[in-house]
Steps between C-alpha positions, in 0.01 A plus 500: 500500500236618747167602346163621626134459405220718638151361556190708579159389617232732369125469450404203286845338510593174672641513853865594510610159630328332205678735258839430656450122516387491136802704392740277697343187346560645151866577582660187650846641427476773767614502860295731722729702724237704687146637483405847625128548565317831537140593582340841461159600629305794366228581746183710478521611139246781443350441847345174382642298793655250261858372532712367216803280553773461240779242516836499327783248515852525369660164424878507502646207311786372296505272200657161561822469304676168462857613553 
């Protein structure tokens, strides 16, 4: 069965690659099928000339089954 897991990198959280690697290490019975990465930039909030970048990743995987 194909499953998905969504990861988000927000303020104060570890980098998204660290989150994914940690999750994979905790789940040795999964086979990663694909990873979809997305970045969003919010620019010039309230004319403060500050940009914010948000990252998301969708990991598509299946659980190893000994058939």
